[in-house]
Structures are given as C-alpha cells and as structure tokens.
C-alpha positions as CSV (number, residue, x, y, z in Angstrom):
1,M,0.0,0.0,0.0
2,I,1.3,3.4,-0.9
3,N,1.9,5.8,2.1
4,V,2.5,9.5,2.1
5,G,3.8,11.0,5.3
6,G,2.7,7.9,7.2
7,K,-0.9,8.1,5.8
8,S,-2.4,5.9,3.2
9,I,-3.9,7.3,0.0
10,A,-7.4,6.4,1.3
11,E,-6.8,8.3,4.5
12,I,-5.6,11.4,2.6
13,I,-8.6,11.3,0.3
14,Q,-10.9,11.1,3.4
15,L,-9.1,14.1,5.0
16,F,-9.5,16.1,1.7
17,H,-13.2,15.2,1.6
18,N,-13.7,16.4,5.2
19,V,-12.0,19.7,4.4
20,I,-14.3,20.3,1.5
21,L,-17.3,19.3,3.5
22,L,-16.5,21.7,6.3
23,S,-16.0,24.5,3.9
24,I,-19.5,24.0,2.7
25,I,-21.1,23.4,6.1
26,N,-19.6,26.3,7.9
27,P,-21.1,29.1,5.7
28,I,-24.5,27.3,5.9
29,S,-24.2,27.1,9.7
30,S,-23.3,30.7,9.9
31,F,-26.3,31.7,7.8
32,L,-28.7,29.5,9.9
33,M,-27.4,31.1,13.1
34,Y,-27.8,34.5,11.6
35,S,-31.3,33.7,10.7
36,I,-32.1,32.3,14.1
37,N,-30.5,35.3,15.9
38,S,-32.4,37.7,13.6
39,E,-35.7,36.0,14.4
40,T,-34.9,36.1,18.1
41,S,-34.1,39.8,17.9
42,H,-37.3,40.4,16.1
43,K,-39.2,38.6,18.9
44,I,-37.7,40.5,21.8
45,K,-39.2,43.9,20.7
46,L,-41.2,45.0,23.7
47,P,-44.5,46.9,23.4
48,K,-44.2,50.7,23.6
49,T,-46.1,53.0,25.9
50,L,-48.4,55.4,24.1
51,F,-50.1,56.8,27.1
52,P,-49.9,55.9,30.8
53,K,-51.1,52.3,31.0
54,I,-51.8,52.0,27.2
55,F,-49.3,50.0,25.2
56,V,-48.9,49.2,21.5
57,F,-47.3,46.1,20.1
58,P,-45.2,45.8,16.9
59,P,-47.2,44.7,13.8
60,N,-48.1,41.0,13.6
61,R,-47.2,39.2,10.4
62,D,-49.8,36.6,11.3
63,T,-52.6,39.2,10.9
64,L,-51.1,40.9,7.8
65,G,-49.4,43.7,9.8
66,G,-52.2,44.2,12.3
67,T,-51.4,46.3,15.4
68,S,-52.5,45.3,18.9
69,Y,-53.0,47.4,22.0
70,F,-53.1,46.7,25.7
71,I,-55.2,48.9,28.1
72,M,-54.8,48.7,31.8
73,S,-57.9,50.5,32.9
74,N,-59.3,50.7,36.4
75,G,-62.0,48.2,35.6
76,A,-60.0,45.6,33.6
77,N,-56.9,44.8,31.5
78,I,-58.0,44.6,27.9
79,L,-55.9,43.3,24.9
80,I,-57.2,44.6,21.6
81,D,-56.4,42.1,18.8
82,C,-53.6,39.5,18.9
83,P,-50.0,40.4,19.0
84,V,-47.2,37.9,18.1
85,W,-47.7,35.2,20.7
86,E,-44.2,34.3,22.1
87,S,-42.3,34.4,25.3
88,T,-41.5,38.1,25.4
89,N,-45.2,39.1,25.1
90,Q,-46.3,36.3,27.5
91,D,-43.8,37.6,30.1
92,F,-45.0,41.2,29.5
93,F,-48.7,40.2,30.3
94,C,-47.7,38.2,33.3
95,S,-45.7,41.1,34.7
96,H,-48.6,43.6,34.1
97,G,-51.4,41.8,35.8
98,G,-52.5,39.4,33.0
99,I,-55.4,39.9,30.6
100,D,-59.1,40.0,31.6
101,Y,-60.5,40.5,28.1
102,L,-59.2,39.9,24.6
103,F,-61.3,42.0,22.2
104,I,-61.2,41.0,18.5
105,T,-62.0,43.9,16.2
106,H,-62.5,41.8,13.1
107,R,-62.1,38.2,11.8
108,G,-58.7,38.9,10.4
109,A,-57.3,39.6,13.8
110,I,-58.2,36.3,15.5
111,S,-54.7,34.8,15.0
112,K,-53.7,32.9,18.2
113,A,-56.7,34.0,20.2
114,K,-57.5,30.5,21.4
115,A,-53.9,30.0,22.5
116,I,-53.9,33.3,24.4
117,Q,-57.1,32.3,26.2
118,S,-55.7,28.9,27.1
119,A,-52.5,30.5,28.5
120,I,-53.9,33.5,30.2
121,N,-57.5,32.4,31.0
122,C,-59.0,35.6,29.6
123,E,-62.5,36.1,28.1
124,I,-62.7,36.7,24.3
125,L,-65.0,39.4,23.1
126,I,-66.2,39.4,19.5
127,Q,-69.2,40.7,17.5
128,E,-71.8,37.9,17.2
129,Q,-71.5,37.5,13.4
130,E,-67.9,36.3,13.7
131,A,-68.0,34.2,16.8
132,Y,-68.4,31.0,14.7
133,L,-64.7,31.4,13.8
134,L,-63.8,30.5,17.3
135,P,-65.8,27.3,17.9
136,E,-63.5,25.9,20.6
137,A,-63.0,29.1,22.5
138,N,-65.0,30.6,25.4
139,V,-66.4,33.8,23.8
140,K,-68.7,36.6,24.8
141,T,-70.6,38.2,21.9
142,F,-72.5,41.4,21.5
143,R,-74.8,42.8,18.8
144,E,-74.7,46.5,18.4
145,K,-72.8,47.6,21.5
146,L,-71.5,46.4,24.8
147,Q,-70.7,48.7,27.8
148,L,-67.7,46.7,29.1
149,T,-66.7,49.1,31.9
150,P,-68.0,52.6,32.9
151,T,-65.3,54.1,30.5
152,I,-65.1,51.4,27.8
153,E,-67.7,50.6,25.1
154,L,-67.6,48.1,22.2
155,I,-69.3,49.4,19.0
156,W,-70.3,47.4,16.0
157,T,-69.1,49.1,12.8
158,S,-69.7,46.6,10.1
159,G,-68.2,47.1,6.7
160,Y,-64.6,45.9,6.6
161,S,-65.9,42.6,7.7
162,P,-69.4,41.5,8.9
163,G,-68.5,41.8,12.6
164,S,-65.9,44.7,12.3
165,S,-66.0,46.6,15.6
166,C,-64.3,49.4,17.5
167,L,-63.5,50.0,21.1
168,Y,-64.1,53.5,22.6
169,Y,-62.2,54.5,25.7
170,N,-63.4,57.6,27.6
171,Y,-59.9,58.7,28.6
172,K,-57.6,61.6,27.7
173,G,-60.4,63.3,25.7
174,G,-61.7,60.1,24.1
175,M,-60.0,57.3,22.2
176,L,-61.3,55.1,19.4
177,F,-59.4,51.8,18.8
178,S,-60.7,51.4,15.3
179,G,-59.4,48.0,14.1
180,R,-59.5,48.2,10.3
181,H,-62.7,50.2,10.2
182,I,-60.6,53.4,10.0
183,L,-57.0,53.4,9.0
184,P,-54.4,56.1,8.2
185,N,-53.6,56.6,4.6
186,K,-50.0,57.4,3.4
187,Q,-50.4,61.0,4.6
188,G,-51.5,59.8,8.0
189,I,-55.1,60.9,7.5
190,P,-57.8,58.6,9.0
191,V,-60.0,57.1,6.3
192,P,-62.0,54.0,5.5
193,L,-60.0,52.0,2.9
194,R,-61.9,50.0,0.3
195,T,-60.1,46.8,-0.7
196,A,-61.0,43.8,-2.8
197,K,-61.7,42.0,0.5
198,T,-64.1,44.7,1.9
199,F,-67.3,43.0,3.0
200,H,-69.8,45.8,2.5
201,W,-68.4,49.3,1.5
202,E,-71.8,51.1,1.9
203,R,-72.1,49.9,5.5
204,Q,-68.6,51.0,6.2
205,I,-69.3,54.5,5.0
206,H,-72.6,54.5,6.9
207,N,-70.8,53.6,10.1
208,I,-68.3,56.4,9.6
209,R,-71.3,58.7,9.6
210,F,-72.7,56.9,12.6
211,L,-69.5,57.6,14.6
212,L,-69.6,61.3,13.7
213,E,-73.2,61.4,15.0
214,K,-72.3,59.5,18.2
215,F,-69.2,61.5,19.1
216,S,-68.1,65.2,19.1
217,P,-64.8,67.1,19.1
218,E,-65.0,67.1,22.9
219,N,-65.1,63.3,23.4
220,L,-63.1,62.0,20.4
221,Q,-59.6,63.2,20.4
222,Y,-57.6,60.2,19.2
223,I,-57.9,57.2,16.9
224,L,-55.6,54.2,17.4
225,P,-55.8,52.2,14.2
226,G,-55.4,48.4,13.9
227,A,-53.0,48.6,11.0
228,N,-51.0,51.0,8.7
229,T,-49.3,52.5,11.9
230,A,-46.1,52.9,9.9
231,F,-47.8,55.8,8.2
232,L,-48.0,57.6,11.5
233,R,-44.3,57.7,11.9
234,D,-43.2,58.1,15.5
235,R,-46.5,59.5,16.7
236,G,-48.3,56.2,16.7
237,I,-51.7,57.8,17.1
238,I,-54.1,60.1,15.1
239,G,-54.8,63.3,16.9
240,N,-57.7,65.7,16.4
241,A,-59.7,62.6,15.4
242,Y,-63.2,64.0,15.2
243,E,-62.1,67.1,13.3
244,Q,-60.3,64.9,10.7
245,L,-63.2,62.5,10.3
246,S,-65.6,65.4,9.9
247,K,-63.6,66.6,6.9
248,L,-64.0,63.4,4.9
249,D,-66.1,63.6,1.7
250,L,-68.2,60.6,2.4
251,H,-70.1,60.9,-0.9
252,N,-66.8,60.7,-2.9
253,L,-65.6,58.0,-0.7
254,F,-68.7,55.9,-1.5
255,I,-67.8,55.8,-5.2
256,T,-64.1,55.0,-4.5
257,Q,-62.9,51.9,-6.4
258,P,-61.3,49.1,-4.4
259,L,-57.6,49.1,-3.8
260,L,-55.7,46.0,-5.0
C-alpha cells in the first residue's frame, strides 16, 4: 500500500473530503445562526407606551401587519387584537397583571386568540357574526354595542368585515381603537380604505357617519388604528380625530374603487 507522510492514500482522500465538506457546512451554519438570531431579535421587541397604561405592540405578520393594543384601565386589563404570541409578550402580560379580556375587532385579527385564552385564561369578546370562527373558545358576543366598563364601550361598525367593531375608551379626551374600520392613509389621514376584501363598503361609509353622530370634538380626540401604523411615523396615534373625520367627503368615498 502506498503511504504519504505515514498516511495511506485512502486516509488522505478522506481528509481532503472532510476539508471540502467543512468549507460547505460552515457558511450554511453561519447563515442559519444569523437567521435564528435575527428571528430572536425580532421577537424580543417590547410593546411601547403610548399613554400611561396604554401599550402598542409591533405589527403582527400573522394578521397581515395588524397592530395590537393593551389597556390597563381601572376596571379591567384589555388586549385589543392578537400580538405575536411568544415568550416576550407572554412575560409582559404576566408582569402587568394578566389579561381580563381579549377584544377581537374583526375576523382577520383572530390569529392565536385560542392559545392566548388557554395560556392567560381571559375572556374573548367578539361581535356575534364572527363568533363562529372560534368554535372551541369561550367567547362573549355582542350585537350593536357592549358597555364593558364605565369608561369602555364596544361598538359594532360593520363594513370591513361582517363583525368589524371598534372600542371606545373615555380617557384623555376620548380614544377610538378602530381596528381596520378606520386606517391612516399614506399621509396619516384617517380614512376608510376599500379593498378587494371589503365585505360591504356602503355599510362601512354609513358607520363612519354613525360615529360622527355619536361623538363630538370634545369626546373623540384620538384614533388608534389596527393597521398601517407605519404611516403615523413616531406619533403612533391620530390626533384631532373627530375634526379629521368630519372633513371626509363621504359621498366621494362611496364611489371609490377598491384598492388592490
């Protein structure tokens, strides 16, 4: 048998093979570790404080960029729509007194609602027309409105989806957590957005008018939308809410063609 430096040809070939294999594996391993670390760093983003005891979560890919909020009111702790459900957010809720209610503003925001309820033992609130989408969960439904606490009311605003709803919080001049009923456009102006998936555009416009009749500049200062929050830059909220809504041309909006 031929030997080179005390090693057989077969051993040299095996060593050469191992060197080539490691040169391939190491870059792949580095890429995988980078991907894992990137995902981990994405998950550890904590919710931000918008007002005292009101928090906003980063957009959730599982709900197509939906934005969730957490209210710590005197009457209850309320989570509005589902954030990413992972350890960072789970720890956040545990350290802030848990969740009494999970309010779902529309069917597209259900996400991990059942898992959240199982982990936190909260009650899920949803408009009655979309409760069938949570057959195994313990849900509380409402029809047109539900006075949840002395300062918090759930309001049915059908249009974006059959059970699309908003949450009104009588705090800091009045806040409307609008789900996808009202969203900021690219200029940060609150508008109803008609898409190919809009359930009933006429009802959505009608319910904008309904909100204008229900509220006033004195009790509707802010809108906290359920998506498109990147258009709000660092503000995170829409101020002068009633004034901005009152300037909408609802007639022209009615004939707006759907966005893609």
